[in-house]
C-alpha beads as a LAMMPS data file, in Angstrom:
LAMMPS data file: protein, C-alpha beads

470 atoms
469 bonds

1 atom types
1 bond types

-500.0 500.0 xlo xhi
-500.0 500.0 ylo yhi
-500.0 500.0 zlo zhi

Masses

1 110.0

Atoms # bond

1 1 1 -0.102 -0.191 0.182
2 1 1 1.468 3.427 -0.991
3 1 1 0.857 6.692 1.192
4 1 1 -2.146 7.674 -0.438
5 1 1 -4.155 4.096 0.422
6 1 1 -2.542 4.363 3.988
7 1 1 -3.814 7.592 4.674
8 1 1 -7.499 6.705 2.862
9 1 1 -7.002 3.631 5.374
10 1 1 -6.469 5.616 8.214
11 1 1 -8.974 8.640 7.955
12 1 1 -11.586 5.304 7.399
13 1 1 -10.532 3.831 10.606
14 1 1 -10.655 6.669 12.765
15 1 1 -14.345 8.240 10.920
16 1 1 -16.162 4.771 11.125
17 1 1 -14.811 4.186 14.775
18 1 1 -15.838 8.221 15.711
19 1 1 -19.261 7.457 14.080
20 1 1 -19.930 4.513 16.227
21 1 1 -20.852 6.964 19.343
22 1 1 -21.934 10.185 17.512
23 1 1 -25.580 8.604 16.516
24 1 1 -26.034 7.053 20.046
25 1 1 -25.275 10.270 21.794
26 1 1 -27.783 12.440 19.842
27 1 1 -30.627 9.242 20.755
28 1 1 -29.767 9.212 24.662
29 1 1 -29.531 13.129 24.688
30 1 1 -33.091 13.327 23.126
31 1 1 -34.311 10.082 24.779
32 1 1 -32.357 11.656 28.251
33 1 1 -34.703 14.808 27.872
34 1 1 -37.679 12.671 27.245
35 1 1 -37.950 11.180 30.121
36 1 1 -37.336 13.827 32.350
37 1 1 -39.553 16.053 30.804
38 1 1 -42.276 12.904 31.258
39 1 1 -41.051 12.431 34.985
40 1 1 -42.084 16.406 35.393
41 1 1 -45.732 15.889 33.965
42 1 1 -46.471 12.641 35.808
43 1 1 -44.586 12.838 38.648
44 1 1 -43.973 9.045 38.262
45 1 1 -40.866 7.596 39.827
46 1 1 -40.249 5.185 36.838
47 1 1 -39.306 8.137 34.549
48 1 1 -36.831 9.590 37.044
49 1 1 -35.170 6.383 37.249
50 1 1 -34.989 6.044 33.819
51 1 1 -34.120 9.744 33.076
52 1 1 -30.956 9.559 35.384
53 1 1 -29.918 6.240 33.615
54 1 1 -30.008 7.069 30.035
55 1 1 -28.179 10.385 31.228
56 1 1 -25.380 8.230 32.460
57 1 1 -24.970 6.194 29.287
58 1 1 -25.168 9.474 27.613
59 1 1 -22.240 10.682 29.746
60 1 1 -20.198 7.978 28.656
61 1 1 -20.447 8.014 25.103
62 1 1 -20.541 11.289 24.884
63 1 1 -16.931 11.139 26.387
64 1 1 -16.143 9.190 24.133
65 1 1 -17.229 10.643 21.444
66 1 1 -15.531 13.372 22.222
67 1 1 -12.108 12.075 22.326
68 1 1 -12.717 10.535 18.923
69 1 1 -13.809 13.534 17.707
70 1 1 -10.571 15.758 18.603
71 1 1 -8.080 12.846 17.154
72 1 1 -10.397 12.602 13.619
73 1 1 -9.536 16.476 13.419
74 1 1 -5.840 16.267 14.601
75 1 1 -5.741 13.009 11.815
76 1 1 -7.534 15.147 9.103
77 1 1 -4.743 18.088 9.566
78 1 1 -1.949 15.129 9.683
79 1 1 -3.051 13.116 6.682
80 1 1 -4.777 15.472 4.799
81 1 1 -3.257 19.080 5.190
82 1 1 -3.399 19.838 0.972
83 1 1 -7.102 19.814 1.044
84 1 1 -7.355 21.198 4.644
85 1 1 -5.268 24.163 3.140
86 1 1 -7.567 24.380 -0.605
87 1 1 -10.854 23.777 1.436
88 1 1 -10.064 25.832 4.884
89 1 1 -11.831 28.702 4.157
90 1 1 -15.060 26.815 3.640
91 1 1 -14.436 24.012 6.103
92 1 1 -13.335 26.173 9.470
93 1 1 -16.272 28.132 10.043
94 1 1 -18.428 24.663 10.271
95 1 1 -15.521 23.204 12.578
96 1 1 -15.461 26.197 14.541
97 1 1 -19.016 26.310 15.332
98 1 1 -19.077 22.526 16.180
99 1 1 -16.388 23.028 18.301
100 1 1 -18.406 25.786 20.018
101 1 1 -21.293 23.920 20.536
102 1 1 -19.707 20.288 21.375
103 1 1 -17.841 21.900 23.741
104 1 1 -19.111 24.853 25.225
105 1 1 -22.996 24.024 25.187
106 1 1 -23.513 20.317 25.340
107 1 1 -20.737 19.288 27.806
108 1 1 -21.582 22.456 29.814
109 1 1 -25.012 21.879 29.909
110 1 1 -24.541 18.335 30.489
111 1 1 -22.637 18.872 33.452
112 1 1 -25.121 21.406 34.858
113 1 1 -28.015 18.571 34.533
114 1 1 -25.642 15.866 35.710
115 1 1 -24.887 18.012 38.976
116 1 1 -27.897 19.995 39.013
117 1 1 -30.120 17.787 40.757
118 1 1 -31.853 19.143 43.541
119 1 1 -29.481 22.265 43.332
120 1 1 -31.710 24.109 40.401
121 1 1 -35.251 24.683 40.261
122 1 1 -36.861 21.966 38.563
123 1 1 -37.876 23.440 35.457
124 1 1 -34.711 25.083 34.835
125 1 1 -32.987 22.163 35.320
126 1 1 -35.160 19.914 33.289
127 1 1 -34.345 23.054 30.397
128 1 1 -30.741 21.847 30.474
129 1 1 -30.734 18.393 28.972
130 1 1 -33.544 20.095 26.685
131 1 1 -30.153 22.250 25.526
132 1 1 -27.854 19.169 25.381
133 1 1 -30.226 17.527 22.937
134 1 1 -31.130 20.531 20.733
135 1 1 -27.313 21.130 20.699
136 1 1 -26.282 17.941 19.720
137 1 1 -29.053 18.344 16.450
138 1 1 -27.422 21.442 15.499
139 1 1 -23.951 20.302 15.940
140 1 1 -24.907 17.208 13.743
141 1 1 -26.382 19.305 11.339
142 1 1 -23.261 22.044 10.880
143 1 1 -21.152 18.670 10.672
144 1 1 -23.456 17.131 7.933
145 1 1 -22.795 20.932 5.738
146 1 1 -19.438 20.653 5.945
147 1 1 -19.631 17.017 4.287
148 1 1 -22.388 17.544 2.120
149 1 1 -20.404 20.545 0.513
150 1 1 -17.725 17.547 -0.329
151 1 1 -20.702 15.621 -2.400
152 1 1 -22.227 18.777 -3.607
153 1 1 -19.660 21.817 -3.594
154 1 1 -21.909 25.285 -3.225
155 1 1 -21.448 28.827 -2.073
156 1 1 -17.818 29.119 -3.107
157 1 1 -15.596 30.276 -5.536
158 1 1 -12.207 29.794 -6.213
159 1 1 -9.109 32.315 -5.839
160 1 1 -7.119 32.904 -8.811
161 1 1 -4.213 34.042 -6.913
162 1 1 -4.227 30.657 -4.631
163 1 1 -6.615 28.322 -6.631
164 1 1 -8.364 27.701 -2.838
165 1 1 -11.889 27.484 -2.301
166 1 1 -13.332 30.768 -0.645
167 1 1 -16.942 30.722 1.202
168 1 1 -19.282 33.294 -1.002
169 1 1 -22.914 32.599 1.611
170 1 1 -22.399 30.703 4.771
171 1 1 -26.611 30.467 4.132
172 1 1 -26.247 28.873 1.284
173 1 1 -23.808 26.350 2.482
174 1 1 -26.020 25.165 5.387
175 1 1 -28.812 25.000 3.186
176 1 1 -27.451 22.991 0.433
177 1 1 -30.040 20.623 -0.993
178 1 1 -27.698 17.364 0.383
179 1 1 -27.758 18.341 4.044
180 1 1 -31.397 18.731 3.781
181 1 1 -31.825 15.691 2.458
182 1 1 -28.738 13.954 4.026
183 1 1 -30.008 15.741 7.914
184 1 1 -33.180 13.360 8.724
185 1 1 -31.487 10.379 7.066
186 1 1 -28.982 10.552 9.306
187 1 1 -31.198 11.618 12.633
188 1 1 -33.214 8.804 11.501
189 1 1 -29.789 6.106 11.896
190 1 1 -29.318 7.879 15.155
191 1 1 -32.460 6.980 16.523
192 1 1 -32.228 3.148 15.281
193 1 1 -28.829 2.956 17.206
194 1 1 -29.681 4.680 20.697
195 1 1 -33.023 2.745 20.002
196 1 1 -30.754 -0.633 19.876
197 1 1 -28.900 -0.276 22.862
198 1 1 -31.456 0.854 25.180
199 1 1 -34.060 -2.073 23.623
200 1 1 -30.838 -4.664 24.125
201 1 1 -30.076 -3.322 27.672
202 1 1 -34.014 -2.981 28.681
203 1 1 -34.753 -7.068 27.346
204 1 1 -31.581 -8.051 29.451
205 1 1 -32.580 -6.673 32.606
206 1 1 -36.322 -6.777 32.778
207 1 1 -36.246 -9.868 34.733
208 1 1 -34.154 -8.081 37.799
209 1 1 -36.098 -4.945 37.399
210 1 1 -39.488 -4.122 35.800
211 1 1 -39.132 -0.678 35.220
212 1 1 -36.759 -1.903 32.551
213 1 1 -39.617 -3.083 30.404
214 1 1 -40.390 0.462 29.765
215 1 1 -36.842 1.015 28.785
216 1 1 -37.122 -1.778 26.132
217 1 1 -40.254 -0.885 24.846
218 1 1 -39.111 2.559 24.295
219 1 1 -36.272 1.588 22.622
220 1 1 -37.784 -0.668 20.167
221 1 1 -40.451 2.196 19.175
222 1 1 -37.673 4.411 18.832
223 1 1 -35.581 2.065 16.930
224 1 1 -38.759 1.508 14.805
225 1 1 -39.815 5.024 14.077
226 1 1 -36.194 5.645 13.494
227 1 1 -36.319 3.497 10.937
228 1 1 -39.316 4.074 9.090
229 1 1 -37.544 7.866 8.540
230 1 1 -34.577 6.555 7.248
231 1 1 -36.455 4.576 4.658
232 1 1 -38.484 7.611 3.580
233 1 1 -35.750 10.374 3.679
234 1 1 -33.485 7.652 2.504
235 1 1 -35.969 8.005 -0.659
236 1 1 -35.529 11.178 -1.228
237 1 1 -31.356 11.796 -0.554
238 1 1 -31.478 9.111 -3.481
239 1 1 -33.176 11.110 -5.398
240 1 1 -30.957 14.259 -4.621
241 1 1 -27.622 11.990 -4.886
242 1 1 -28.618 11.008 -8.505
243 1 1 -29.083 14.628 -9.518
244 1 1 -25.778 16.128 -8.282
245 1 1 -23.704 12.278 -8.456
246 1 1 -24.899 10.096 -11.091
247 1 1 -21.829 7.798 -10.784
248 1 1 -22.935 6.893 -7.438
249 1 1 -26.367 5.455 -8.008
250 1 1 -24.819 4.064 -11.331
251 1 1 -22.285 2.378 -9.493
252 1 1 -25.150 1.271 -6.237
253 1 1 -26.266 -1.035 -9.034
254 1 1 -22.939 -1.465 -11.123
255 1 1 -25.091 -0.264 -13.668
256 1 1 -22.324 0.236 -17.264
257 1 1 -25.232 1.168 -19.583
258 1 1 -27.716 3.871 -19.605
259 1 1 -31.227 2.335 -19.091
260 1 1 -34.584 3.035 -18.874
261 1 1 -36.624 1.241 -16.175
262 1 1 -33.408 0.108 -14.494
263 1 1 -34.145 -2.900 -12.579
264 1 1 -32.495 -3.183 -8.727
265 1 1 -30.784 -6.032 -7.669
266 1 1 -31.394 -7.634 -4.522
267 1 1 -28.764 -10.042 -4.266
268 1 1 -26.379 -11.198 -6.825
269 1 1 -23.439 -13.698 -7.516
270 1 1 -21.019 -13.018 -9.991
271 1 1 -18.806 -10.298 -11.216
272 1 1 -20.180 -6.704 -11.150
273 1 1 -18.711 -6.110 -15.050
274 1 1 -20.065 -5.422 -18.386
275 1 1 -22.388 -8.113 -18.490
276 1 1 -25.103 -8.937 -15.582
277 1 1 -24.314 -11.290 -12.966
278 1 1 -24.900 -15.127 -13.823
279 1 1 -27.131 -14.999 -11.047
280 1 1 -29.866 -12.116 -9.406
281 1 1 -32.454 -11.576 -7.696
282 1 1 -33.833 -8.381 -9.323
283 1 1 -37.021 -6.321 -9.156
284 1 1 -37.848 -4.362 -12.345
285 1 1 -37.343 -0.536 -12.396
286 1 1 -36.774 -0.268 -9.056
287 1 1 -33.353 1.177 -9.327
288 1 1 -35.286 4.077 -11.484
289 1 1 -37.868 4.596 -9.133
290 1 1 -34.891 5.310 -6.567
291 1 1 -33.145 7.688 -8.869
292 1 1 -35.666 9.265 -10.489
293 1 1 -39.245 8.473 -9.032
294 1 1 -40.597 7.277 -11.743
295 1 1 -40.358 3.156 -12.475
296 1 1 -40.066 3.944 -15.970
297 1 1 -37.071 6.658 -15.133
298 1 1 -33.871 6.540 -17.196
299 1 1 -30.754 6.366 -15.384
300 1 1 -27.382 7.082 -16.329
301 1 1 -24.630 4.225 -16.805
302 1 1 -21.003 4.058 -15.890
303 1 1 -19.547 4.082 -19.208
304 1 1 -21.637 7.211 -20.358
305 1 1 -21.019 9.192 -16.948
306 1 1 -17.092 8.174 -17.727
307 1 1 -17.216 9.480 -20.944
308 1 1 -19.063 12.503 -20.027
309 1 1 -16.103 13.047 -17.186
310 1 1 -13.362 12.553 -19.154
311 1 1 -14.659 14.999 -21.510
312 1 1 -15.594 17.386 -18.587
313 1 1 -12.728 17.336 -16.458
314 1 1 -9.692 15.210 -18.735
315 1 1 -8.328 12.201 -18.475
316 1 1 -8.472 9.680 -15.879
317 1 1 -10.607 7.071 -14.267
318 1 1 -13.705 8.529 -12.565
319 1 1 -15.307 5.219 -12.006
320 1 1 -15.292 4.511 -7.694
321 1 1 -14.628 1.071 -6.203
322 1 1 -17.953 -0.913 -8.042
323 1 1 -17.814 -3.983 -5.753
324 1 1 -17.523 -1.893 -2.665
325 1 1 -20.385 0.951 -3.599
326 1 1 -22.612 -2.283 -4.673
327 1 1 -22.377 -4.314 -1.535
328 1 1 -22.217 -1.829 0.938
329 1 1 -25.722 -0.297 -0.466
330 1 1 -27.164 -3.706 0.035
331 1 1 -25.643 -4.287 3.393
332 1 1 -26.851 -1.200 4.558
333 1 1 -30.193 -1.226 3.892
334 1 1 -30.668 -4.966 4.861
335 1 1 -28.937 -4.593 8.082
336 1 1 -31.399 -1.444 8.809
337 1 1 -34.132 -3.409 8.025
338 1 1 -33.585 -6.623 10.071
339 1 1 -32.976 -3.765 12.910
340 1 1 -36.406 -2.671 12.431
341 1 1 -37.768 -6.237 12.374
342 1 1 -36.487 -6.997 15.906
343 1 1 -37.547 -4.026 17.340
344 1 1 -41.797 -4.770 15.846
345 1 1 -41.423 -8.414 17.223
346 1 1 -40.313 -7.208 20.650
347 1 1 -43.005 -4.830 20.849
348 1 1 -45.649 -7.333 19.122
349 1 1 -44.136 -9.698 21.858
350 1 1 -44.657 -7.722 24.778
351 1 1 -48.111 -6.279 23.478
352 1 1 -50.957 -7.026 25.871
353 1 1 -53.452 -7.032 23.817
354 1 1 -52.113 -9.441 21.697
355 1 1 -52.051 -12.147 24.358
356 1 1 -55.968 -12.256 23.754
357 1 1 -56.130 -12.609 19.778
358 1 1 -56.496 -16.384 18.327
359 1 1 -53.813 -18.950 18.582
360 1 1 -50.964 -18.247 16.913
361 1 1 -47.710 -20.597 16.256
362 1 1 -45.448 -20.966 19.087
363 1 1 -43.207 -18.786 18.108
364 1 1 -45.572 -15.561 17.435
365 1 1 -46.949 -16.444 20.325
366 1 1 -46.521 -12.903 22.405
367 1 1 -44.719 -13.721 25.961
368 1 1 -44.366 -17.013 25.873
369 1 1 -42.656 -19.914 23.961
370 1 1 -39.857 -17.376 22.504
371 1 1 -36.713 -19.375 21.776
372 1 1 -33.591 -19.043 23.768
373 1 1 -31.558 -18.749 20.573
374 1 1 -34.050 -15.441 19.725
375 1 1 -34.048 -13.942 22.970
376 1 1 -30.459 -13.827 22.853
377 1 1 -29.807 -12.518 19.558
378 1 1 -32.378 -9.180 20.391
379 1 1 -29.771 -8.694 22.615
380 1 1 -27.353 -8.011 19.351
381 1 1 -29.811 -5.000 18.340
382 1 1 -27.360 -2.427 18.629
383 1 1 -25.212 -4.203 16.211
384 1 1 -27.608 -3.626 13.567
385 1 1 -28.119 -0.079 12.964
386 1 1 -24.238 0.084 13.809
387 1 1 -23.571 -1.679 10.920
388 1 1 -26.177 0.247 8.866
389 1 1 -24.935 3.574 9.960
390 1 1 -21.195 2.440 9.122
391 1 1 -22.132 0.495 5.678
392 1 1 -24.053 3.371 4.621
393 1 1 -21.025 5.887 5.396
394 1 1 -18.931 3.464 3.267
395 1 1 -20.950 3.800 0.459
396 1 1 -21.412 7.954 0.647
397 1 1 -17.558 8.488 1.155
398 1 1 -16.362 5.467 -0.846
399 1 1 -18.861 6.185 -4.056
400 1 1 -17.769 9.568 -4.357
401 1 1 -14.185 8.864 -5.700
402 1 1 -12.059 9.738 -6.837
403 1 1 -13.701 12.779 -5.577
404 1 1 -12.569 14.861 -1.848
405 1 1 -14.793 17.399 -3.429
406 1 1 -16.838 16.443 -6.216
407 1 1 -16.006 17.981 -9.508
408 1 1 -13.240 20.113 -8.070
409 1 1 -10.778 18.515 -6.295
410 1 1 -9.391 14.624 -5.941
411 1 1 -8.391 12.626 -3.077
412 1 1 -4.758 12.212 -4.587
413 1 1 -4.307 16.014 -4.336
414 1 1 -5.500 16.426 -0.897
415 1 1 -2.732 14.294 0.590
416 1 1 0.050 16.069 3.259
417 1 1 3.288 16.852 1.161
418 1 1 5.991 14.798 2.348
419 1 1 3.564 12.478 4.201
420 1 1 5.446 8.956 4.488
421 1 1 4.550 5.546 5.022
422 1 1 6.207 5.059 8.007
423 1 1 4.588 8.068 9.612
424 1 1 1.001 6.837 8.492
425 1 1 1.793 3.242 9.856
426 1 1 2.511 4.699 13.602
427 1 1 -0.029 6.832 13.850
428 1 1 -2.418 4.383 12.879
429 1 1 -1.386 1.929 15.527
430 1 1 -1.418 4.448 17.662
431 1 1 -4.839 5.407 16.923
432 1 1 -6.069 1.730 17.039
433 1 1 -4.458 1.116 20.031
434 1 1 -6.094 4.085 21.757
435 1 1 -9.515 3.177 20.389
436 1 1 -9.130 -0.361 21.302
437 1 1 -8.570 0.465 24.932
438 1 1 -11.692 3.750 24.786
439 1 1 -14.296 0.439 23.354
440 1 1 -12.708 -1.598 26.203
441 1 1 -13.600 1.204 28.837
442 1 1 -17.550 2.035 27.268
443 1 1 -18.402 -1.459 27.284
444 1 1 -17.368 -2.312 30.641
445 1 1 -19.343 0.861 31.955
446 1 1 -22.214 0.426 29.730
447 1 1 -22.105 -2.977 31.506
448 1 1 -21.561 -1.881 34.737
449 1 1 -24.140 0.943 34.809
450 1 1 -26.512 -1.613 33.341
451 1 1 -26.496 -4.167 36.427
452 1 1 -26.693 -1.471 38.900
453 1 1 -30.465 -1.275 40.372
454 1 1 -32.796 0.769 38.183
455 1 1 -34.693 1.895 41.373
456 1 1 -32.748 2.448 44.280
457 1 1 -33.989 0.748 47.512
458 1 1 -34.639 4.115 49.942
459 1 1 -33.802 3.750 53.674
460 1 1 -36.494 3.868 56.202
461 1 1 -35.806 7.042 57.175
462 1 1 -35.773 8.863 54.482
463 1 1 -38.181 11.357 53.330
464 1 1 -40.293 10.395 49.855
465 1 1 -39.261 12.698 47.220
466 1 1 -41.421 15.641 46.934
467 1 1 -43.923 15.513 43.873
468 1 1 -42.668 18.126 40.669
469 1 1 -44.125 21.682 41.184
470 1 1 -46.607 22.419 37.638

Bonds

1 1 1 2
2 1 2 3
3 1 3 4
4 1 4 5
5 1 5 6
6 1 6 7
7 1 7 8
8 1 8 9
9 1 9 10
10 1 10 11
11 1 11 12
12 1 12 13
13 1 13 14
14 1 14 15
15 1 15 16
16 1 16 17
17 1 17 18
18 1 18 19
19 1 19 20
20 1 20 21
21 1 21 22
22 1 22 23
23 1 23 24
24 1 24 25
25 1 25 26
26 1 26 27
27 1 27 28
28 1 28 29
29 1 29 30
30 1 30 31
31 1 31 32
32 1 32 33
33 1 33 34
34 1 34 35
35 1 35 36
36 1 36 37
37 1 37 38
38 1 38 39
39 1 39 40
40 1 40 41
41 1 41 42
42 1 42 43
43 1 43 44
44 1 44 45
45 1 45 46
46 1 46 47
47 1 47 48
48 1 48 49
49 1 49 50
50 1 50 51
51 1 51 52
52 1 52 53
53 1 53 54
54 1 54 55
55 1 55 56
56 1 56 57
57 1 57 58
58 1 58 59
59 1 59 60
60 1 60 61
61 1 61 62
62 1 62 63
63 1 63 64
64 1 64 65
65 1 65 66
66 1 66 67
67 1 67 68
68 1 68 69
69 1 69 70
70 1 70 71
71 1 71 72
72 1 72 73
73 1 73 74
74 1 74 75
75 1 75 76
76 1 76 77
77 1 77 78
78 1 78 79
79 1 79 80
80 1 80 81
81 1 81 82
82 1 82 83
83 1 83 84
84 1 84 85
85 1 85 86
86 1 86 87
87 1 87 88
88 1 88 89
89 1 89 90
90 1 90 91
91 1 91 92
92 1 92 93
93 1 93 94
94 1 94 95
95 1 95 96
96 1 96 97
97 1 97 98
98 1 98 99
99 1 99 100
100 1 100 101
101 1 101 102
102 1 102 103
103 1 103 104
104 1 104 105
105 1 105 106
106 1 106 107
107 1 107 108
108 1 108 109
109 1 109 110
110 1 110 111
111 1 111 112
112 1 112 113
113 1 113 114
114 1 114 115
115 1 115 116
116 1 116 117
117 1 117 118
118 1 118 119
119 1 119 120
120 1 120 121
121 1 121 122
122 1 122 123
123 1 123 124
124 1 124 125
125 1 125 126
126 1 126 127
127 1 127 128
128 1 128 129
129 1 129 130
130 1 130 131
131 1 131 132
132 1 132 133
133 1 133 134
134 1 134 135
135 1 135 136
136 1 136 137
137 1 137 138
138 1 138 139
139 1 139 140
140 1 140 141
141 1 141 142
142 1 142 143
143 1 143 144
144 1 144 145
145 1 145 146
146 1 146 147
147 1 147 148
148 1 148 149
149 1 149 150
150 1 150 151
151 1 151 152
152 1 152 153
153 1 153 154
154 1 154 155
155 1 155 156
156 1 156 157
157 1 157 158
158 1 158 159
159 1 159 160
160 1 160 161
161 1 161 162
162 1 162 163
163 1 163 164
164 1 164 165
165 1 165 166
166 1 166 167
167 1 167 168
168 1 168 169
169 1 169 170
170 1 170 171
171 1 171 172
172 1 172 173
173 1 173 174
174 1 174 175
175 1 175 176
176 1 176 177
177 1 177 178
178 1 178 179
179 1 179 180
180 1 180 181
181 1 181 182
182 1 182 183
183 1 183 184
184 1 184 185
185 1 185 186
186 1 186 187
187 1 187 188
188 1 188 189
189 1 189 190
190 1 190 191
191 1 191 192
192 1 192 193
193 1 193 194
194 1 194 195
195 1 195 196
196 1 196 197
197 1 197 198
198 1 198 199
199 1 199 200
200 1 200 201
201 1 201 202
202 1 202 203
203 1 203 204
204 1 204 205
205 1 205 206
206 1 206 207
207 1 207 208
208 1 208 209
209 1 209 210
210 1 210 211
211 1 211 212
212 1 212 213
213 1 213 214
214 1 214 215
215 1 215 216
216 1 216 217
217 1 217 218
218 1 218 219
219 1 219 220
220 1 220 221
221 1 221 222
222 1 222 223
223 1 223 224
224 1 224 225
225 1 225 226
226 1 226 227
227 1 227 228
228 1 228 229
229 1 229 230
230 1 230 231
231 1 231 232
232 1 232 233
233 1 233 234
234 1 234 235
235 1 235 236
236 1 236 237
237 1 237 238
238 1 238 239
239 1 239 240
240 1 240 241
241 1 241 242
242 1 242 243
243 1 243 244
244 1 244 245
245 1 245 246
246 1 246 247
247 1 247 248
248 1 248 249
249 1 249 250
250 1 250 251
251 1 251 252
252 1 252 253
253 1 253 254
254 1 254 255
255 1 255 256
256 1 256 257
257 1 257 258
258 1 258 259
259 1 259 260
260 1 260 261
261 1 261 262
262 1 262 263
263 1 263 264
264 1 264 265
265 1 265 266
266 1 266 267
267 1 267 268
268 1 268 269
269 1 269 270
270 1 270 271
271 1 271 272
272 1 272 273
273 1 273 274
274 1 274 275
275 1 275 276
276 1 276 277
277 1 277 278
278 1 278 279
279 1 279 280
280 1 280 281
281 1 281 282
282 1 282 283
283 1 283 284
284 1 284 285
285 1 285 286
286 1 286 287
287 1 287 288
288 1 288 289
289 1 289 290
290 1 290 291
291 1 291 292
292 1 292 293
293 1 293 294
294 1 294 295
295 1 295 296
296 1 296 297
297 1 297 298
298 1 298 299
299 1 299 300
300 1 300 301
301 1 301 302
302 1 302 303
303 1 303 304
304 1 304 305
305 1 305 306
306 1 306 307
307 1 307 308
308 1 308 309
309 1 309 310
310 1 310 311
311 1 311 312
312 1 312 313
313 1 313 314
314 1 314 315
315 1 315 316
316 1 316 317
317 1 317 318
318 1 318 319
319 1 319 320
320 1 320 321
321 1 321 322
322 1 322 323
323 1 323 324
324 1 324 325
325 1 325 326
326 1 326 327
327 1 327 328
328 1 328 329
329 1 329 330
330 1 330 331
331 1 331 332
332 1 332 333
333 1 333 334
334 1 334 335
335 1 335 336
336 1 336 337
337 1 337 338
338 1 338 339
339 1 339 340
340 1 340 341
341 1 341 342
342 1 342 343
343 1 343 344
344 1 344 345
345 1 345 346
346 1 346 347
347 1 347 348
348 1 348 349
349 1 349 350
350 1 350 351
351 1 351 352
352 1 352 353
353 1 353 354
354 1 354 355
355 1 355 356
356 1 356 357
357 1 357 358
358 1 358 359
359 1 359 360
360 1 360 361
361 1 361 362
362 1 362 363
363 1 363 364
364 1 364 365
365 1 365 366
366 1 366 367
367 1 367 368
368 1 368 369
369 1 369 370
370 1 370 371
371 1 371 372
372 1 372 373
373 1 373 374
374 1 374 375
375 1 375 376
376 1 376 377
377 1 377 378
378 1 378 379
379 1 379 380
380 1 380 381
381 1 381 382
382 1 382 383
383 1 383 384
384 1 384 385
385 1 385 386
386 1 386 387
387 1 387 388
388 1 388 389
389 1 389 390
390 1 390 391
391 1 391 392
392 1 392 393
393 1 393 394
394 1 394 395
395 1 395 396
396 1 396 397
397 1 397 398
398 1 398 399
399 1 399 400
400 1 400 401
401 1 401 402
402 1 402 403
403 1 403 404
404 1 404 405
405 1 405 406
406 1 406 407
407 1 407 408
408 1 408 409
409 1 409 410
410 1 410 411
411 1 411 412
412 1 412 413
413 1 413 414
414 1 414 415
415 1 415 416
416 1 416 417
417 1 417 418
418 1 418 419
419 1 419 420
420 1 420 421
421 1 421 422
422 1 422 423
423 1 423 424
424 1 424 425
425 1 425 426
426 1 426 427
427 1 427 428
428 1 428 429
429 1 429 430
430 1 430 431
431 1 431 432
432 1 432 433
433 1 433 434
434 1 434 435
435 1 435 436
436 1 436 437
437 1 437 438
438 1 438 439
439 1 439 440
440 1 440 441
441 1 441 442
442 1 442 443
443 1 443 444
444 1 444 445
445 1 445 446
446 1 446 447
447 1 447 448
448 1 448 449
449 1 449 450
450 1 450 451
451 1 451 452
452 1 452 453
453 1 453 454
454 1 454 455
455 1 455 456
456 1 456 457
457 1 457 458
458 1 458 459
459 1 459 460
460 1 460 461
461 1 461 462
462 1 462 463
463 1 463 464
464 1 464 465
465 1 465 466
466 1 466 467
467 1 467 468
468 1 468 469
469 1 469 470
């Protein structure tokens, strides 16, 4: 592997690891705020304990996310300084604002919430966790806006003296059609990631504390609704993607020749070349619908797009890694659909009304006869949305190749000058070691917190907690 490949690998490792924690943090902040506000409205102690428990999970996950995010920014400057110099005037404001939100807004108000129990007025205290939840959404939106520039460059002009991209309108950057489509899609995936973690913990601990049953069902509903949002917004995002990056949609199906009513392969066996695989399960017209909104629409093929890009940008290959794009697109959807199915099954199995319905097969009877292997499989629920998010990110970034910023900057032009393979390998080894230790620490802390009693045992001398004021 040369320096370019090693640097790309390093960026992928750092970013994928960081993104395992970001969606979970976004969902946990909203869930903690929801439990807290529900407790204020109902005065039911169960929601108070769930809010505190979810908040502890949030603090652990947020801390790991911040550390890995700092490493990601360090790695960006280390390995991609040439691109940073070119893109800095556009990327700088977004990073600055996101840093202010993450460190001065989210971290500060999260600390106020955690240490503010019985010290701040109830409504003011509840407002602190709401600010955290809103801050995570704003932070995510701004980072997505920066990434969307790389997918669809807008609001810039090239400085003729330096050749650098100069930002012309921050508002236009924030309203890029790609970020408007990607934000709800990403938030849906975040809901699935956090919901999967809460559902797994709730199922695992329901026997020890019945209050965890509520946590499991909230997690399942969050996961299921998040999946629906992801699917609906993903349909719109696919059409935007086809408009701004037609090569990406063609690569997702390994479609080399322009086609009308293009099919979508659910599964394929064989080489993904100019000839179709020797075996595939296809849905007629679905690719055209995903890309154009019409089952009879026309989708441009890889060959025609390659010829057009050569004429527009000059000689070179503008075709991404087709097998990676093809399979990550399907693995993303498959993992997401399976996660939704697991959440739906849990909701069905714990639905009280379903117990009074006509007899069903044993494996479908709610609350009874659930196979042990299936109960164990449900505990792996957090891995499914995490896999879907990861495969989605890999597809989004690799299917844009060879561009860093589509149409204006190639990957090979963004690597830091003078960087050696030994330097990249040494830093990658260091990052991997640190991340491995962080993963072990995060897992052990989450397991430790989950094993604690959700409802503390009150001493006989303790006075009951006063009812929240309305």
